[in-house]
C-alpha positions as CSV (number, residue, x, y, z in Angstrom):
1,M,12.6,-4.3,4.2
2,A,10.9,-1.5,6.3
3,Q,7.2,-1.4,6.3
4,W,6.9,2.0,4.5
5,L,9.0,0.9,1.5
6,V,6.7,0.2,-1.5
7,S,7.0,-1.6,-4.8
8,A,6.9,1.5,-7.0
9,V,9.7,-0.1,-9.0
10,C,7.0,-2.4,-10.4
11,I,5.9,0.4,-12.7
12,L,9.3,0.4,-14.3
13,T,9.8,-3.4,-14.4
14,L,6.2,-4.5,-14.4
15,A,6.6,-8.0,-16.0
16,A,9.2,-9.1,-13.4
17,H,7.2,-7.8,-10.5
18,A,3.9,-9.3,-11.9
19,R,5.3,-12.8,-11.6
20,A,6.6,-12.2,-8.1
21,D,3.4,-10.5,-6.9
22,E,1.2,-13.6,-7.5
23,K,2.2,-14.6,-4.0
24,L,0.2,-11.6,-2.7
25,A,-3.1,-13.2,-3.7
26,G,-5.3,-13.1,-0.6
27,V,-2.6,-11.3,1.3
28,A,-2.8,-7.7,-0.1
29,C,-5.0,-5.6,-2.2
30,R,-3.9,-5.5,-5.8
31,S,-1.7,-2.5,-6.6
32,V,-3.3,-0.4,-9.4
33,H,-1.7,2.2,-11.6
34,L,-2.4,5.1,-14.0
35,N,0.3,5.4,-16.7
36,Y,0.3,8.8,-18.4
37,P,1.6,9.1,-22.0
38,A,3.6,12.3,-22.2
39,P,7.0,13.5,-23.6
40,Q,10.2,13.8,-21.6
41,G,9.9,16.9,-19.4
42,V,11.5,19.3,-17.0
43,A,8.5,19.5,-14.6
44,F,5.6,17.2,-13.6
45,Y,2.5,18.6,-11.7
46,N,-0.3,16.4,-10.4
47,E,-3.0,16.3,-7.7
48,V,-4.7,13.7,-5.5
49,S,-7.8,13.6,-3.4
50,V,-8.3,10.5,-1.2
51,Q,-11.8,9.2,-0.8
52,K,-11.0,6.1,1.3
53,S,-7.7,5.1,2.9
54,A,-6.6,2.4,5.4
55,R,-3.5,1.7,7.4
56,G,-0.6,0.6,5.2
57,T,-1.6,2.6,2.0
58,Y,0.5,4.5,-0.4
59,F,-1.1,7.0,-2.8
60,C,1.7,7.8,-5.3
61,V,0.8,11.0,-7.2
62,C,3.9,11.9,-9.2
63,G,5.8,8.7,-10.2
64,F,8.5,9.0,-12.8
65,N,11.4,7.1,-14.3
66,K,13.7,7.8,-11.4
67,G,11.4,8.1,-8.4
68,Y,8.0,8.7,-6.8
69,F,6.2,11.3,-4.8
70,G,3.0,11.0,-2.8
71,I,1.3,10.4,0.6
72,Q,1.2,7.4,2.9
73,E,-0.9,6.2,5.8
74,K,1.6,4.0,7.5
75,G,0.9,0.8,9.3
76,D,0.5,2.6,12.7
77,G,-1.9,5.2,11.2
78,K,0.7,7.9,11.0
79,K,0.5,10.0,7.8
80,V,3.4,11.3,5.8
81,V,4.5,12.9,2.5
82,I,7.2,10.9,0.8
83,F,9.6,11.7,-2.0
84,S,12.3,9.2,-3.2
85,V,14.8,9.0,-6.0
86,W,16.7,5.9,-7.1
87,E,20.3,5.5,-8.0
88,P,21.3,3.2,-10.9
89,G,22.0,-0.5,-10.5
90,K,20.2,-3.6,-9.3
91,Q,21.7,-3.7,-5.9
92,N,19.4,-3.8,-2.8
93,N,21.9,-3.0,-0.1
94,P,22.4,0.7,0.2
95,N,25.7,0.3,2.1
96,I,27.6,-1.4,-0.7
97,V,26.9,1.4,-3.3
98,E,30.1,3.3,-4.1
99,E,30.0,6.9,-2.9
100,D,30.3,8.5,-6.3
101,R,27.3,6.5,-7.5
102,R,25.0,7.3,-4.6
103,T,22.0,9.6,-4.7
104,K,23.0,12.9,-3.2
105,C,20.8,15.3,-1.1
106,L,21.3,18.9,-2.4
107,F,18.6,20.5,-0.4
108,Q,16.6,19.4,2.7
109,G,13.6,21.5,3.9
110,E,12.9,22.3,7.5
111,G,11.2,19.4,9.2
112,V,12.0,16.9,6.4
113,Q,13.7,13.7,7.3
114,V,16.2,12.3,4.7
115,K,17.7,8.8,4.7
116,R,19.0,6.2,2.3
117,F,16.9,3.1,1.5
118,G,17.3,-0.3,0.1
119,G,15.3,-3.5,-0.5
120,E,13.9,-2.7,-3.9
121,G,16.8,-0.8,-5.5
122,T,18.6,1.8,-3.5
123,G,18.6,5.6,-3.3
124,G,17.6,8.6,-1.3
125,Q,14.3,9.0,0.5
126,S,12.6,11.9,2.4
127,F,9.6,12.1,4.7
128,L,7.5,15.0,6.0
129,D,5.2,14.2,8.9
130,Y,1.8,15.6,7.7
131,D,-1.7,14.7,8.8
132,W,-3.4,14.8,5.4
133,K,-7.1,14.5,5.3
134,D,-9.6,12.6,3.1
135,E,-11.6,14.6,0.5
136,T,-8.9,17.3,0.3
137,I,-7.0,18.1,-2.8
138,Y,-3.2,17.9,-2.4
139,R,-0.9,19.2,-5.0
140,F,2.6,18.0,-6.0
141,L,5.3,19.3,-8.3
142,V,8.6,17.6,-9.4
143,T,11.2,19.4,-11.4
144,A,14.3,18.1,-13.1
145,T,17.6,19.8,-13.9
146,A,20.4,18.0,-15.7
147,D,24.1,18.6,-14.7
148,G,26.4,16.4,-16.8
149,D,25.6,12.8,-16.1
150,R,23.5,13.6,-13.1
151,T,20.0,15.0,-12.8
152,A,18.7,17.0,-9.8
153,Y,15.0,16.1,-8.9
154,A,13.3,18.6,-6.6
155,G,10.0,17.8,-4.8
156,Y,7.5,20.5,-3.9
157,F,4.3,19.9,-1.8
158,H,1.5,22.5,-1.5
159,L,0.2,23.2,2.1
160,P,-3.4,24.0,1.6
161,E,-3.8,25.4,5.2
162,T,-1.2,28.1,4.5
163,K,-1.6,28.2,0.7
164,Q,2.2,27.9,0.4
165,W,4.5,25.6,-1.4
166,K,7.1,23.7,0.6
167,H,10.3,22.6,-1.1
168,L,10.9,19.3,0.6
169,V,14.1,18.0,-0.9
170,T,16.3,18.0,-4.0
171,F,18.1,14.7,-4.8
172,S,20.8,14.3,-7.5
173,T,21.2,11.0,-9.1
174,L,23.1,9.5,-12.1
175,A,20.6,9.7,-14.9
176,E,22.8,10.1,-18.1
177,G,21.6,13.6,-18.4
178,K,17.9,12.5,-18.8
179,K,15.1,14.5,-17.1
180,L,11.5,13.4,-16.4
181,G,9.7,10.5,-18.2
182,G,7.6,7.4,-17.5
183,Y,4.9,9.2,-15.6
184,Y,2.5,7.3,-13.4
185,S,0.3,7.3,-10.2
186,F,-0.7,4.3,-8.1
187,V,-2.5,3.0,-5.1
188,E,-0.8,0.3,-3.0
189,D,-1.6,-1.7,0.1
190,F,1.7,-2.4,1.9
191,K,0.0,-3.6,5.1
192,R,-0.2,-7.1,3.5
193,N,-1.7,-8.9,6.5
194,R,-4.7,-10.5,4.7
195,V,-7.1,-8.4,6.7
196,S,-6.0,-5.5,4.6
197,T,-7.6,-7.1,1.5
198,G,-11.0,-6.3,2.9
199,E,-10.4,-2.6,3.1
200,I,-11.2,-0.2,0.2
201,R,-8.6,2.2,-0.9
202,R,-9.8,4.9,-3.4
203,A,-8.5,8.2,-4.7
204,T,-8.8,10.6,-7.6
205,F,-5.8,11.9,-9.5
206,G,-5.9,14.8,-11.9
207,N,-5.3,18.2,-13.3
208,G,-1.9,16.7,-14.3
209,W,0.6,18.6,-16.5
210,V,4.0,18.0,-17.9
211,K,6.4,20.8,-19.1
212,P,8.3,19.3,-22.1
213,L,11.9,20.0,-22.8
214,S,10.7,22.8,-25.0
215,G,7.3,24.3,-25.6
216,S,4.2,24.8,-23.5
217,W,2.8,22.7,-20.7
218,E,0.9,19.6,-21.9
219,P,-2.1,18.2,-20.0
220,L,-2.1,14.6,-18.9
221,A,-5.4,13.9,-20.6
222,K,-5.1,10.1,-21.0
223,A,-4.2,7.3,-18.7
224,R,-3.7,3.5,-19.0
225,F,-5.1,1.4,-16.2
226,T,-2.8,-1.4,-15.1
227,G,-2.3,-3.7,-12.1
228,D,0.5,-5.7,-10.6
229,G,0.6,-9.5,-10.7
230,N,-1.8,-10.0,-7.8
231,P,-4.8,-11.8,-9.5
232,A,-7.4,-10.1,-7.4
233,M,-10.1,-8.5,-9.6
234,N,-11.8,-6.2,-7.0
235,V,-10.1,-3.1,-8.7
236,D,-11.5,-0.2,-10.6
237,A,-10.6,2.9,-12.5
238,G,-12.2,5.5,-14.8
239,P,-12.5,9.1,-15.8
240,A,-14.1,11.6,-13.3
241,G,-14.4,14.9,-15.0
242,N,-10.9,16.3,-15.4
243,R,-9.6,13.6,-13.1
244,F,-9.1,9.8,-13.0
245,Y,-10.1,7.6,-10.1
246,L,-8.3,4.5,-8.9
247,A,-9.8,1.9,-6.4
248,T,-8.7,-1.4,-5.0
249,G,-9.7,-3.9,-2.3
250,G,-12.8,-4.7,-0.2
251,A,-16.1,-4.4,-2.0
252,T,-14.6,-2.6,-5.1
253,T,-16.1,-3.8,-8.4
254,N,-14.8,-3.0,-11.9
255,I,-17.6,-0.8,-13.3
256,G,-15.2,1.6,-15.1
257,V,-12.5,0.8,-17.6
258,K,-10.9,-2.7,-17.8
259,L,-7.3,-3.4,-16.9
260,K,-4.9,-2.5,-19.7
261,E,-7.4,-0.1,-21.3
262,T,-6.6,3.6,-21.9
263,M,-9.1,6.2,-20.9
264,E,-9.4,9.9,-21.5
265,R,-10.6,12.5,-18.9
266,T,-13.9,14.1,-19.8
267,G,-13.5,17.5,-18.2
268,P,-11.8,20.5,-19.8
269,A,-8.0,20.6,-19.7
270,G,-7.9,24.2,-18.3
271,S,-4.3,25.4,-17.7
272,P,-1.5,24.8,-15.2
273,P,-1.9,26.5,-11.8
274,D,-0.4,30.0,-11.9
275,D,1.1,29.7,-8.4
276,L,3.7,27.0,-9.1
277,P,7.0,27.7,-7.3
278,V,9.1,26.9,-10.3
279,R,8.0,27.6,-13.9
280,P,10.7,26.2,-16.1
């Protein structure tokens, strides 16, 4: 499997991945997640600010039941924005999936690379080369539009230097007419070379919102802190105003909430940003 592919599927099938990930003890930092309780929706907005990164790190900002959206620092130090959507089934070889069951690309933004992926499920994946910086807030939006037994998931990334939203890609996948659900964020070390365990990875996630199938936007005010099956305990999470922080690896100590606990952000909910490119 290519180095940039990550185990985001562990959010959806955590028990199975937890057993498998025990072999990562001493090899990789523990993957840590924020799971947000919220109703099925048509739009999911969230933000990230990275405090500490390292080569081989994925900061997933908008994870949902059919895909994930975030930023990566790859193994060679190159930085990208990544948005991926799975297709149904347990196959790992993208070449054997029947054409009518594949994820389809309905829109591809300028400068965005699109390809198929495999190894941990199969589907469509997109990349935007983007040299994101620490201590900068980056904003993400995913929308979902059902069309029969398929759903189109569109990914939008806000470019702070131009104050403009960029529509990266829209992927259509078989989803039985369902829209967005199973919301999460995570931090993952995919360098996995033992040395990577000594490097701290830390970010804050927040000002998250979900637009339900009907009614007004709802704030993501609560989050449950979880980890994969790696037994390492140098992980941490907690509220930080109207955000949540996640940390793993190196000298990290658990001074916030404990694993499997649910926390609530302490800052005011405010309101969704008024410049969103799509307001369902």
